[in-house]
FIRODO-790330 format. One line per field, with one value per residue (C-alpha): y negated, z negated, x; residue number from 1; residue in one letter. Coordinates in pm, whole numbers, plus 50000, padded with zeros to 5 digits. Layout:
<atoms>
yy: (Y | ...) $
zz: (Z | ...) $
xx: (X | ...) $
vexdo: (NUM | ...) $
zakol: (A | ...) $
</atoms>
This chain:
<atoms>
yy: (50745 | 50983 | 51109 | 51180 | 51558 | 51722 | 52095 | 52273 | 52396 | 52733 | 52768 | 52828 | 52666 | 52988 | 52974 | 52608 | 52499 | 52715 | 52534 | 52302 | 52064 | 51803 | 51489 | 51127 | 50859 | 50599 | 50373 | 50352 | 50376 | 50140 | 50367 | 50382 | 50730 | 50774 | 50860 | 51095 | 51069 | 51275 | 51590 | 51709 | 51692 | 51375 | 51428 | 51195 | 51217 | 51106 | 50946 | 50868 | 50529 | 50408 | 50505 | 50787 | 51149 | 51383 | 51743 | 51773 | 52039 | 52065 | 52062 | 52056 | 52136 | 51990 | 52011 | 51638 | 51586 | 51752 | 51620 | 51666 | 51564 | 51449 | 51690 | 51554 | 51225 | 51299 | 50940 | 50676 | 50349 | 50022 | 49945 | 50248 | 50159 | 50353 | 50394 | 50199 | 50457 | 50784 | 50966 | 50851 | 51185 | 51377 | 51123 | 51057 | 50700 | 50509 | 50670 | 50407 | 50304 | 50392 | 50061 | 49702 | 49534 | 49277 | 49528 | 49764 | 49483 | 49391 | 49751 | 49768 | 49447 | 49581 | 49906 | 49724 | 49509 | 49819 | 49979 | 49672 | 49653 | 50012 | 49963 | 49613 | 49538 | 49227 | 49184 | 48871 | 48808 | 48491 | 48650 | 48451 | 48492 | 48796 | 48761 | 48932 | 48928 | 49100 | 49443 | 49565 | 49495 | 49409 | 49684 | 49586 | 49896 | 50264 | 50610 | 50873 | 51242 | 51511 | 51876 | 52053 | 52411 | 52493 | 52353 | 52358 | 52172 | 51901 | 51684 | 51322 | 51118 | 51094 | 51345 | 51488 | 51419 | 51636 | 51817 | 51795 | 51895 | 51645 | 51494 | 51396 | 51043 | 50857 | 50513 | 50337 | 50021 | 49903 | 49859 | 49514 | 49457 | 49501 | 49836 | 49944 | 49867 | 50071 | 50365 | 50561 | 50565 | 50645 | 50943 | 51067 | 51029 | 51215 | 51513 | 51531 | 51545 | 51867 | 51813 | 51747 | 52004 | 51788 | 51490 | 51437 | 51130 | 50804 | 50457 | 50160 | 49798 | 49479 | 49225 | 48851 | 48883 | 49229 | 49552 | 49826 | 50201 | 50433 | 50811 | 51035 | 51328 | 51647 | 51744 | 51570 | 51524 | 51641 | 51376 | 51364 | 51287 | 50999 | 50866 | 50883 | 50716 | 50440 | 50378 | 50368 | 50116 | 49897 | 49912 | 49810 | 49565 | 49771 | 49795 | 50170 | 50336 | 50697 | 50786 | 51066 | 51109 | 50935 | 50561 | 50620 | 50466 | 50477 | 50194 | 50326 | 50016 | 49651 | 49420 | 49440 | 49183 | 49325 | 49295 | 48977 | 48857 | 48541 | 48554 | 48184 | 48001 | 47816 | 48132 | 48432 | 48756 | 49047 | 49407 | 49736 | 50022 | 50187 | 49871 | 49807 | 49545 | 49450 | 49580 | 49314 | 48986 | 48749 | 48894 | 48894 | 48526 | 48439 | 48653 | 48474 | 48132 | 48233 | 48366 | 48032 | 47845 | 48070 | 48095 | 47715 | 47705 | 47352 | 47274 | 47388 | 47649 | 47995 | 48258 | 48630 | 48824 | 49197 | 49464 | 49185 | 49396 | 49193 | 48863 | 48846 | 48632 | 48529 | 48316 | 48123 | 48056 | 47932 | 47717 | 47556 | 47459 | 47736 | 47894 | 48257 | 48578 | 48869 | 49223 | 49536 | 49897 | 49979 | 49848 | 49822 | 49604 | 49382 | 49322 | 49258 | 49007 | 48829 | 48815 | 48677 | 48403 | 48308 | 48312 | 48070 | 47840 | 47930 | 48052 | 48321 | 48540 | 48892 | 49184 | 49560 | 49724 | 50040 | 49899 | 50244 | 50291 | 50174 | 50076 | 49873 | 49690 | 49571 | 49380 | 49165 | 48789 | 48678 | 48322 | 48272 | 48038 | 48257 | 48618 | 48773 | 49150 | 49362 | 49724 | 50045 | 50252 | 50383 | 50034 | 49889 | 50025 | 50019 | 49651 | 49525 | 49505 | 49329 | 49076 | 49004 | 48935 | 48704 | 48477 | 48326 | 48058 | 48293 | 48641 | 48705 | 49074 | 49196 | 49550 | 49820 | 50049 | 49913 | 50208 | 50139 | 49764 | 49814 | 50030 | 49772 | 49472 | 49639 | 49639 | 49265 | 49187 | 49377 | 49138 | 48828 | 48770 | 48681 | 48731 | 48377 | 48474 | 48781 | 48858 | 49145 | 49147 | 49356 | 49458 | 49785 | 49741 | 50056 | 50256 | 50382 | 50130 | 49849 | 49571 | 49285 | 48983 | 48866 | 48582 | 48627 | 48372 | 48361 | 48077 | 47859) $
zz: (51431 | 51269 | 50939 | 50640 | 50610 | 50321 | 50279 | 50229 | 49878 | 49810 | 50165 | 50226 | 50521 | 50626 | 50946 | 51009 | 50680 | 50753 | 51083 | 51046 | 51304 | 51325 | 51471 | 51547 | 51458 | 51723 | 51545 | 51272 | 51335 | 51152 | 50848 | 50800 | 50945 | 51149 | 51516 | 51716 | 52085 | 52216 | 52095 | 52276 | 52139 | 51950 | 51581 | 51302 | 51004 | 50650 | 50494 | 50820 | 50939 | 51289 | 51391 | 51139 | 51206 | 50970 | 50883 | 50900 | 50775 | 51001 | 50800 | 51075 | 51445 | 51680 | 52057 | 52097 | 51798 | 51509 | 51157 | 50932 | 50612 | 50590 | 50367 | 50426 | 50568 | 50784 | 50898 | 50690 | 50827 | 50694 | 50588 | 50357 | 49988 | 49663 | 49539 | 49220 | 49075 | 48924 | 49048 | 49411 | 49550 | 49415 | 49368 | 49669 | 49571 | 49736 | 50055 | 50161 | 49869 | 50078 | 50272 | 50155 | 50162 | 50424 | 50653 | 50639 | 50728 | 51030 | 51156 | 51088 | 51280 | 51577 | 51564 | 51544 | 51841 | 52048 | 51941 | 52046 | 52376 | 52455 | 52351 | 52479 | 52736 | 52542 | 52575 | 52364 | 52026 | 51819 | 51506 | 51185 | 50880 | 50677 | 50339 | 50075 | 49700 | 49449 | 49545 | 49188 | 48908 | 49149 | 49106 | 48867 | 48912 | 48936 | 48892 | 48703 | 48772 | 48504 | 48528 | 48202 | 48327 | 48089 | 47742 | 47662 | 47983 | 48042 | 48338 | 48372 | 48670 | 49045 | 49326 | 49477 | 49835 | 50079 | 49796 | 49541 | 49263 | 48980 | 48915 | 48551 | 48522 | 48244 | 48407 | 48713 | 48811 | 49059 | 48786 | 48631 | 48314 | 48076 | 48238 | 48230 | 47857 | 47774 | 48002 | 47784 | 47467 | 47679 | 47841 | 47499 | 47359 | 47645 | 47601 | 47230 | 47281 | 47221 | 47515 | 47794 | 48015 | 47998 | 48151 | 48524 | 48576 | 48411 | 48563 | 48432 | 48523 | 48435 | 48489 | 48429 | 48102 | 47970 | 47998 | 48082 | 48041 | 48189 | 48144 | 48367 | 48157 | 48273 | 47928 | 47593 | 47413 | 47054 | 46794 | 46678 | 47036 | 47058 | 46727 | 46846 | 47177 | 46996 | 46760 | 47054 | 47232 | 46921 | 46863 | 47224 | 47267 | 47542 | 47662 | 47670 | 47876 | 47935 | 48271 | 48168 | 48516 | 48850 | 48783 | 48433 | 48164 | 47785 | 47602 | 47328 | 47240 | 47335 | 47429 | 47706 | 47926 | 48265 | 48403 | 48606 | 48869 | 49074 | 49455 | 49431 | 49105 | 49096 | 49104 | 48874 | 49003 | 48786 | 48894 | 48763 | 48677 | 49017 | 49226 | 49490 | 49399 | 49585 | 49357 | 49448 | 49292 | 49448 | 49798 | 49768 | 49674 | 49960 | 50195 | 50099 | 50143 | 50483 | 50587 | 50502 | 50699 | 51006 | 51021 | 50983 | 50908 | 50855 | 50592 | 50702 | 50955 | 50928 | 50849 | 50861 | 50615 | 50695 | 50444 | 50186 | 49869 | 49552 | 49732 | 49767 | 50084 | 50068 | 49756 | 49855 | 50195 | 50025 | 49788 | 50093 | 50219 | 50461 | 50468 | 50409 | 50483 | 50314 | 50426 | 50233 | 50249 | 49877 | 49696 | 49357 | 49508 | 49678 | 49339 | 49187 | 49464 | 49407 | 49032 | 49101 | 49318 | 49046 | 48775 | 48982 | 49055 | 49423 | 49663 | 49906 | 50115 | 50033 | 50216 | 50189 | 50530 | 50636 | 50896 | 51044 | 51117 | 51458 | 51333 | 51051 | 51294 | 51484 | 51170 | 51155 | 51200 | 51563 | 51519 | 51341 | 51399 | 51274 | 51163 | 50907 | 50871 | 50636 | 50711 | 50561 | 50742 | 50993 | 51139 | 51295 | 51647 | 51659 | 51563 | 51849 | 52117 | 51866 | 51768 | 52135 | 52190 | 51887 | 52063 | 51747 | 51772 | 51604 | 51458 | 51168 | 51139 | 50818 | 50871 | 50653 | 50954 | 51261 | 51473 | 51434 | 51460 | 51793 | 51916 | 51811 | 51936 | 52276 | 52318 | 52258 | 52472 | 52760 | 52733 | 52747 | 52385 | 52293 | 51979 | 51875 | 51580 | 51383 | 51072 | 50838 | 50468 | 50234 | 49997 | 49909 | 49925 | 49980 | 50104 | 50436 | 50419 | 50675 | 50646 | 50888 | 50964 | 51315 | 51454 | 51786 | 52000 | 52343 | 52577 | 52642) $
xx: (50244 | 50490 | 50359 | 50581 | 50594 | 50415 | 50449 | 50114 | 50048 | 50200 | 50334 | 50702 | 50875 | 51047 | 51249 | 51168 | 51321 | 51628 | 51704 | 52003 | 52149 | 52421 | 52265 | 52348 | 52093 | 52011 | 51759 | 51496 | 51122 | 50888 | 50860 | 51237 | 51295 | 51611 | 51550 | 51772 | 51683 | 51976 | 51798 | 51489 | 51235 | 51321 | 51400 | 51287 | 51520 | 51442 | 51750 | 51933 | 52060 | 52157 | 52509 | 52537 | 52617 | 52434 | 52374 | 51995 | 51756 | 51453 | 51131 | 50870 | 50855 | 50596 | 50583 | 50662 | 50892 | 51070 | 51108 | 51408 | 51581 | 51943 | 52136 | 52488 | 52618 | 52923 | 52989 | 52805 | 52673 | 52814 | 52456 | 52434 | 52418 | 52388 | 52027 | 51954 | 51712 | 51842 | 51528 | 51555 | 51674 | 51373 | 51092 | 50871 | 50792 | 51078 | 51204 | 51458 | 51679 | 51986 | 51960 | 51914 | 51575 | 51682 | 51854 | 51557 | 51315 | 51527 | 51511 | 51137 | 51075 | 51267 | 51068 | 50734 | 50835 | 50912 | 50584 | 50383 | 50567 | 50472 | 50109 | 50037 | 50306 | 50412 | 50790 | 50835 | 50674 | 50672 | 50820 | 50791 | 51014 | 50908 | 50741 | 50949 | 50980 | 51209 | 51342 | 51291 | 51045 | 50762 | 50501 | 50221 | 50005 | 50101 | 49952 | 50148 | 50087 | 50088 | 50188 | 50095 | 50090 | 50374 | 50315 | 50685 | 50768 | 50509 | 50605 | 50495 | 50603 | 50553 | 50515 | 50832 | 50936 | 50743 | 50563 | 50283 | 50523 | 50562 | 50906 | 50956 | 51090 | 51262 | 51242 | 51105 | 51297 | 51033 | 50770 | 50725 | 50924 | 50625 | 50542 | 50908 | 50918 | 50608 | 50695 | 50945 | 50730 | 50422 | 50594 | 50706 | 50354 | 50183 | 50412 | 50320 | 49942 | 49755 | 49519 | 49769 | 49594 | 49282 | 49465 | 49429 | 49648 | 49749 | 49703 | 49899 | 49831 | 50016 | 49737 | 49752 | 49559 | 49645 | 49841 | 49593 | 49626 | 49364 | 49370 | 49160 | 49041 | 48874 | 48742 | 48709 | 49039 | 49091 | 49010 | 49372 | 49483 | 49236 | 49368 | 49729 | 49641 | 49451 | 49742 | 49984 | 49762 | 49740 | 50116 | 50188 | 49896 | 49735 | 49377 | 49310 | 49039 | 48940 | 48787 | 48552 | 48396 | 48454 | 48419 | 48278 | 48497 | 48510 | 48687 | 48918 | 49116 | 49099 | 48813 | 48555 | 48725 | 48825 | 49175 | 49233 | 49478 | 49528 | 49553 | 49637 | 49715 | 49381 | 49164 | 49122 | 48965 | 48858 | 48916 | 48787 | 49025 | 48972 | 48938 | 49199 | 49457 | 49774 | 50048 | 50305 | 50192 | 50446 | 50406 | 50027 | 50019 | 50255 | 50043 | 49721 | 49881 | 50019 | 49679 | 49518 | 49783 | 49771 | 49392 | 49373 | 49002 | 48871 | 48607 | 48264 | 48379 | 48224 | 48487 | 48410 | 48629 | 48610 | 48719 | 48711 | 48748 | 48696 | 48762 | 49140 | 49113 | 48745 | 48767 | 49084 | 48921 | 48604 | 48805 | 48969 | 48623 | 48532 | 48186 | 48281 | 48095 | 48275 | 48197 | 48298 | 48183 | 48198 | 47892 | 48065 | 48337 | 48079 | 47919 | 48260 | 48339 | 48008 | 48073 | 48421 | 48275 | 48027 | 48293 | 48502 | 48207 | 48176 | 47911 | 48025 | 47797 | 47916 | 47754 | 47784 | 47825 | 48007 | 48246 | 48302 | 47930 | 47805 | 47459 | 47613 | 47840 | 47534 | 47429 | 47741 | 47695 | 47689 | 47814 | 48147 | 48439 | 48722 | 48775 | 49007 | 49034 | 49243 | 49149 | 49284 | 49548 | 49293 | 49265 | 48950 | 48924 | 48543 | 48543 | 48760 | 48487 | 48259 | 48525 | 48586 | 48216 | 48203 | 48455 | 48605 | 48871 | 49118 | 49155 | 49390 | 49475 | 49644 | 49768 | 49924 | 49982 | 50168 | 50054 | 49682 | 49741 | 49919 | 49630 | 49370 | 49568 | 49610 | 49231 | 49217 | 49521 | 49362 | 49065 | 49281 | 49375 | 49732 | 49938 | 50033 | 50251 | 50341 | 50544 | 50622 | 50532 | 50747 | 50470 | 50647 | 51028 | 51239 | 50940 | 50806 | 50521 | 50531 | 50275 | 50229 | 50017 | 49933 | 49722 | 49547 | 49368 | 49210 | 49300 | 48995) $
vexdo: (1 | 2 | 3 | 4 | 5 | 6 | 7 | 8 | 9 | 10 | 11 | 12 | 13 | 14 | 15 | 16 | 17 | 18 | 19 | 20 | 21 | 22 | 23 | 24 | 25 | 26 | 27 | 28 | 29 | 30 | 31 | 32 | 33 | 34 | 35 | 36 | 37 | 38 | 39 | 40 | 41 | 42 | 43 | 44 | 45 | 46 | 47 | 48 | 49 | 50 | 51 | 52 | 53 | 54 | 55 | 56 | 57 | 58 | 59 | 60 | 61 | 62 | 63 | 64 | 65 | 66 | 67 | 68 | 69 | 70 | 71 | 72 | 73 | 74 | 75 | 76 | 77 | 78 | 79 | 80 | 81 | 82 | 83 | 84 | 85 | 86 | 87 | 88 | 89 | 90 | 91 | 92 | 93 | 94 | 95 | 96 | 97 | 98 | 99 | 100 | 101 | 102 | 103 | 104 | 105 | 106 | 107 | 108 | 109 | 110 | 111 | 112 | 113 | 114 | 115 | 116 | 117 | 118 | 119 | 120 | 121 | 122 | 123 | 124 | 125 | 126 | 127 | 128 | 129 | 130 | 131 | 132 | 133 | 134 | 135 | 136 | 137 | 138 | 139 | 140 | 141 | 142 | 143 | 144 | 145 | 146 | 147 | 148 | 149 | 150 | 151 | 152 | 153 | 154 | 155 | 156 | 157 | 158 | 159 | 160 | 161 | 162 | 163 | 164 | 165 | 166 | 167 | 168 | 169 | 170 | 171 | 172 | 173 | 174 | 175 | 176 | 177 | 178 | 179 | 180 | 181 | 182 | 183 | 184 | 185 | 186 | 187 | 188 | 189 | 190 | 191 | 192 | 193 | 194 | 195 | 196 | 197 | 198 | 199 | 200 | 201 | 202 | 203 | 204 | 205 | 206 | 207 | 208 | 209 | 210 | 211 | 212 | 213 | 214 | 215 | 216 | 217 | 218 | 219 | 220 | 221 | 222 | 223 | 224 | 225 | 226 | 227 | 228 | 229 | 230 | 231 | 232 | 233 | 234 | 235 | 236 | 237 | 238 | 239 | 240 | 241 | 242 | 243 | 244 | 245 | 246 | 247 | 248 | 249 | 250 | 251 | 252 | 253 | 254 | 255 | 256 | 257 | 258 | 259 | 260 | 261 | 262 | 263 | 264 | 265 | 266 | 267 | 268 | 269 | 270 | 271 | 272 | 273 | 274 | 275 | 276 | 277 | 278 | 279 | 280 | 281 | 282 | 283 | 284 | 285 | 286 | 287 | 288 | 289 | 290 | 291 | 292 | 293 | 294 | 295 | 296 | 297 | 298 | 299 | 300 | 301 | 302 | 303 | 304 | 305 | 306 | 307 | 308 | 309 | 310 | 311 | 312 | 313 | 314 | 315 | 316 | 317 | 318 | 319 | 320 | 321 | 322 | 323 | 324 | 325 | 326 | 327 | 328 | 329 | 330 | 331 | 332 | 333 | 334 | 335 | 336 | 337 | 338 | 339 | 340 | 341 | 342 | 343 | 344 | 345 | 346 | 347 | 348 | 349 | 350 | 351 | 352 | 353 | 354 | 355 | 356 | 357 | 358 | 359 | 360 | 361 | 362 | 363 | 364 | 365 | 366 | 367 | 368 | 369 | 370 | 371 | 372 | 373 | 374 | 375 | 376 | 377 | 378 | 379 | 380 | 381 | 382 | 383 | 384 | 385 | 386 | 387 | 388 | 389 | 390 | 391 | 392 | 393 | 394 | 395 | 396 | 397 | 398 | 399 | 400 | 401 | 402 | 403 | 404 | 405 | 406 | 407 | 408 | 409 | 410 | 411 | 412 | 413 | 414 | 415 | 416 | 417 | 418 | 419 | 420 | 421 | 422 | 423 | 424 | 425 | 426 | 427 | 428 | 429 | 430 | 431 | 432 | 433 | 434 | 435 | 436 | 437 | 438 | 439 | 440 | 441 | 442 | 443 | 444) $
zakol: (X | X | X | X | X | X | X | X | X | X | X | X | X | X | X | X | X | X | X | X | X | X | X | X | X | X | X | X | X | X | X | X | X | X | X | X | X | X | X | X | X | X | X | X | X | X | X | X | X | X | X | X | X | X | X | X | X | X | X | X | X | X | X | X | X | X | X | X | X | X | X | X | X | X | X | X | X | X | X | X | X | X | X | X | X | X | X | X | X | X | X | X | X | X | X | X | X | X | X | X | X | X | X | X | X | X | X | X | X | X | X | X | X | X | X | X | X | X | X | X | X | X | X | X | X | X | X | X | X | X | X | X | X | X | X | X | X | X | X | X | X | X | X | X | X | X | X | X | X | X | X | X | X | X | X | X | X | X | X | X | X | X | X | X | X | X | X | X | X | X | X | X | X | X | X | X | X | X | X | X | X | X | X | X | X | X | X | X | X | X | X | X | X | X | X | X | X | X | X | X | X | X | X | X | X | X | X | X | X | X | X | X | X | X | X | X | X | X | X | X | X | X | X | X | X | X | X | X | X | X | X | X | X | X | X | X | X | X | X | X | X | X | X | X | X | X | X | X | X | X | X | X | X | X | X | X | X | X | X | X | X | X | X | X | X | X | X | X | X | X | X | X | X | X | X | X | X | X | X | X | X | X | X | X | X | X | X | X | X | X | X | X | X | X | X | X | X | X | X | X | X | X | X | X | X | X | X | X | X | X | X | X | X | X | X | X | X | X | X | X | X | X | X | X | X | X | X | X | X | X | X | X | X | X | X | X | X | X | X | X | X | X | X | X | X | X | X | X | X | X | X | X | X | X | X | X | X | X | X | X | X | X | X | X | X | X | X | X | X | X | X | X | X | X | X | X | X | X | X | X | X | X | X | X | X | X | X | X | X | X | X | X | X | X | X | X | X | X | X | X | X | X | X | X | X | X | X | X | X | X | X | X | X | X | X | X | X | X | X | X | X | X | X | X | X | X | X | X | X | X | X | X | X | X | X | X | X | X | X | X | X | X | X | X) $
</atoms>
């Protein structure tokens, strides 16, 4: 998989960054990078669209490919649009605001299809309609970076493209409306604090039951800063937490009730400040409903939910009548998942196992009817032989990295499994992220 280039800290690009070429873009890869195949080695270009001719600055040279950034569009594509965010040229958050959500998804689907063909040999896929939500105002959780090296020029925002430098922002249109409303006064407040150098980062969350603000601090803040933060939280009806050490939190304002969200309307799951949560509420709910439909577990069937987190899929499956075994490698999240099951009046067998450890994999259940897995970007290569031996009726694979999904799926296809259906999920519109869901079965 092609990785988005990030310049090493303090290292100048030198001659590589000075290399400029005029290139024509043939297609997009699954992360939205333009691909020029007429140049050897192939060049992947950030900001390029198929059919365009561009002036490109080369940012990285590898033996098999080069990477570049479009600096001037000489002949624009009909699909090129104006970015809606004023920070899009500098901010590294949204890489693909120069093309519409629907057009980008079509290119991504084509790229994923080509990738799977190369890896598995499958030439025809049963593509389902993609899951997509609003292109703006969708992100309910975000982390803001802080650069307070210069007291007179405190920067609060997101990391720049290809860099760890902080880009100051004045707005962020992809945040939910409540977060957009609180962002400007929050940015103003942070820059007025005396102890800005003691702030590591800021997390904001628009949960179902509260707006939550969590500040990571490296040293105790001055008392006057705490007072100003508390007053700000009260004025804006925020729950305010300070993370004083990794996963150690101090409540400054608000009650002790954790943030909650609903994977389906009938359930409410609590999450801690550092727990993983899908940031796109509408897409997550559609994803969970689609997973239930595609997996098609009937009441009483044993379903193994791997990388289960706090129960995003496990609890909806259990509510539908399945007997669920949820497996997660983080002990705190396993406890959170168990608490969520109890709070919703359910019994789910949650277990803590490191799914990257061979000995732990040997302790997985040996008799299950269906399997759902939602691994991190590294995928689940070590699990594929085990899933094959389990012989479930179906495997539902939710992936946030098409490259590792293609690698893992190829191992199953080689053993006789087939991809029944597949579809993209636009969890992060305008970005390089491509998420998909696929159902695999083995003919009896």
